[in-house]
Every structure is written in C-alpha cells, then in structure tokens.
N, C-alpha and C positions, 0 to 999 in steps of 0.2 A: 675721811670723804669730804671732798669740798662739793658745795652745791651751789648752783646759780638758779635764782627764782626769776622767771619771766612772767610778770604779772604782779599786781599789788592790790588786788581786789579782796573781796570778802573771804573766798576760799584760801586764796594765797596767803593772806594775813594769818588766819588761824592755823593753817598747815605749817607754815615756816616757823611760827612762834612755838608750836608744839615739837617741831624737829629741833629747833634751837634749845628748847628745854631738855631735850632727850640727848643733847651734847652732840648733835649733828652741825657741822660747821657750814653756815651759809656765808659765802664769800661775796656775793653780789646780788642785787635786786634791780631788775629793769622795769620800768613802767613808761608809757608814752607821756605820762604826766610826771614831771620831775619832783613836784611836791609829794605826790603819793609814794614815789620810790624812796625819796629821802625820809619820809616819816617812818616807813617800814624798816629801811635800813638802820635807822638810829635805834630802834628797838632790838635789832639783831646784831648791832655792832659790826657792820660790814659796808662795803662800797655800794655806790648805786649809779645808775645812769639812765637817760632817757634816748639813748642812741643804740640802735641795734648793732651798728658796727663796732661798738665799744664793748660789747659782751666779752667777758673773760672766757678765752678759748681753751683754758687749761683745767676746767672742772671735771669731776667725775660723773656728776648727775646734773641734768638741766630739766627743771620742773616748769612746764609750760601751763600756766594757769590763766587762761585767756577765754574772751567770748568765743564761741564756736566759729563764728563767721570771721573772726580776726585770726585765728590760728593758721590757715594756709598762707594768708598774706605775710605774717611775720616770718614763717618758716622759709619762705622764699628769699628772705633778706638776711638771714643768720647764716654765717660762714660755717660749713660742716667742721666737725672736730672728732676726737676719739671718745667723747663721753656718751653716757646713756641719756637719750632725750625721752621724756615722758610727758603726756598730757593728763589732766585731771577731770576730763569731761565725761558725762555719762553717755551722751548720744553720738559721740565721734569715734569712728573706727580707728583702731590702731594703725591701720594702713595709710592714714594721713601722712605719716612720716616716710613712706617708701619713695625712694629716689632722692632723698635729702641726706639720709644718714644710715649706716648699717646696723647701729644699735638703737632700738627704740621700743616703747612700750606704754602702759597705761598705769596710773596710780590713781584710783577713783575712790575717795571717801564718800559713802553714802550718808549725808547729813546736810542739813541747812545751816548756812554760816552767816554772821554778820561780824564785821570788824571789830566792834567794841564788846561782843559777848563771848566769854570764854566757852569752850567745849571740852567735855570729857571724852577725849579720843579713845580712851580704853574701851568705851561702849560702841565705838563706830565702826561699822563694817567697812572693810577696804576691799576692793575688787581690783586685782592685778592681771596684767597680761604683758608678755614680752616676746620679741622676735626669736629669742634663743632661750634655752633652758637655763643657761648660766645667768642670764640677766633677770629671768623669772625668779630664781632663787635670791638674786641681789634685792629685787623689789619686795620679796617676802620678807627678807630680814629688815629692810628699811621700815616698811609698814608694821612689822611686828614690834618695833621699838615703841609705837604708839598704841597699838590695839592687839587684842588677842583674837580679833575676828578678821582674819585675812584669809581671802578666798581667790583661787584662780578663776577667771571667767572670761569667756570669749566676748568679742565686740558685739556680736549679735545678741547674746544673752544680757549684756550690760545695758544694751539700748532698751530691752524690755524692762529690766529693773528701773531705769531711769523714767520710762514711760509711767510706770506704776507709781513712782515717787512723785511725779507731777500731780497725779490724783491724790495721793495720801498726804502731800505737803503743800504744794503751791496752790492747788484749787481749794484745799481746806482752809488755808490761811485767807483766801480771798473771801470765803464764806464768813470768816471772822470780820473782814473789812466791811462786808454788807450788813452784818449784825451790828457793828459798831455804828455805822451810819444810821441805821433804824433808831438805835438808842439815843445817839446824839440829837437827832431831829426831835426827839421827845423829851430832852433834858435828862437823860439817864446815862449812867456810867456803864462802860464796857466791863468794869470790875465785877459786875453782877453775874457775868458769864463765866468767870474763871473756875469757880468749883465745878460747874457743869462740864467745862472743857477738860478739866483734869480728870474727872471720872470717866468721861468718853474715852480719853486716850488710855487711862489705866485699864478699862475693860477688855480692850482688844489684846492685852497682854495675856489675859486668861481665857478668853473665848474667841471664837470665830467672828469676824466682823458682821457676818449676816445674822449671827445669833445676838449680837449686842444691839442691833437696830431698834429703835423705838420711834414714837411720834405718830401724828396723825395719818402720814402718808402709808405707813406699813399696813394699816387696816383701811386704807383709803376712805377716811372719814370725811365725806364730801361736805357736811355742814361746817365742820371746823376749817377745813381747807378753803372754802369759799369765803368764810368770814375773814380769814387771814389774807386771802388775795385782795378783798376789798380794802384792806388797811394799807396796802402797799401803794407807794406814791407814783411809781413809774412803770410803764409798760415792760420794760427791760427786766426789772425786779420780777414782775409777774410772770415773765416768761421763763426766767430761771427757776422760780418756785414750781411752775407747772411741770417743766421737763425733769426736774430732780424728783419731785413728788411721784410722778408716774414712773421713773426708773426704780425708785425704792420699792414701790408696790410691785412691779414686775419682778424684781429680785426676790421679794418675799414670797411670792407665788411659786417661784422656782425652787425655793428651798422648803416649801411645805411638805 
C-alpha cells in the first residue's frame, strides 16, 4: 500500500512514523511549509512538496492531517483520484469529503501528540469510519497494524469523544500551566507536582473519576478556599478557581 500524507504537524508526524515502522510505505508528504515537509520526508525516506497540484495521484491512501478549518480549503484544490481519502480529526464529520471523492473515511487516534515525543500506539484507541464497508475493513486493517483498540464510530459519536477529550486532556494540561505559573512566581519547580499528577492519573484507571476527587472544593471548605483565593494574583485566576470549585462541589453532591 502506498500512502500520501497531507500535513506534517504533531499528529501527522507521529502517525506517519508509526506506520513507517509497521512497514507501510509512505510515498509523499505535503505541507504548506516546505521545511516541515522536508524534515518529515527525510525521516520517512520519501518525496515531499508544498504544492497541492503536485500531490501524487496514484497512491492507495491519502491521510489528511490538517487543522479543521484548513481541510475544506485544501480539498477544493486537490485533484480527485481513485484512492481512499481519510482525515484524522475528532470533531469533523466524514461528510466533509462528499462531492470531492467517492471513497472517503476517518482514521482518528485518540491521543495527544508532540512531534518530538514517541507514542506507544498499541495503547491508543483508533476510531474509524468509511463510506463503504470495504473501506471500513481496510481502515480497520491499517489501524490494526498499530493498535489493538480499533473501533467503528459514527461522526456524531466521535464528536462527543473529542469533546470529552478536550476536558480530559487540553483543559487538564492548561491547569498544569496555571500551576506552573503559580510555582514559578514563587521560585518553585513544577517537578514538585509530578508525583501528584502521576497518582491522580493512575487512580482513574481503577476507580470512577467522581470517586477519585479530593481537595477542599469537594467538601466546600470555605475557609481554605478563601485563603487560596486571596493568594491568587489575578481576577482571571480567581474566577477559574471559583467556577471549578463550585462545579466540583456540585458533582460531589450529585454522587452522594
């Protein structure tokens, strides 16, 4: 199987390198930034381009790994061909391909990616969807080369998974950023938080998140909460603290 990769960002990099390691042949990388395309192509041993009209028309699979808002713009400029076109987005419907190509689908790995950090794909859930049963089976086979956790999922259900992932990953990481800022402002290292973060993540593997919740907000300890609010330096930080604390307590009452 010959694969063309359209995009050279975090997800595209880690996914293509994993496919390459699984002996899937990547024949070309496209990126609007030629240096990014060239850097990834060098690792994959393939050609590269920054011109959409130069995309190889003879591949079997085209993986579009782009920003959500960029995908429709790019699709309008790529010549139709006989390959299977898929995107890797969590919040974009499969139907974005309708009218451009008869064979299309989705190959969505549920994970956070960074270019320089390796990922164990064997533990990554893949959600797949395709316009035909034949192409669904093909995507199942491709994803199965990397992971044992491959599942068919509709576009609507995938959007729900992506929304939950924003809370579980992106918002959680932002809380790390806020914690890091507080520590740095006081001459302390974020490394102090790492054992706590590790145990917090480990607990929800064995128990429901609602059962794992601790801290002053769950019991609504007003004295502690007020002292901590007074320590925060900005109104924005205080507002986040209040909203999150209120919601934690509300959830705790709901699960009593």
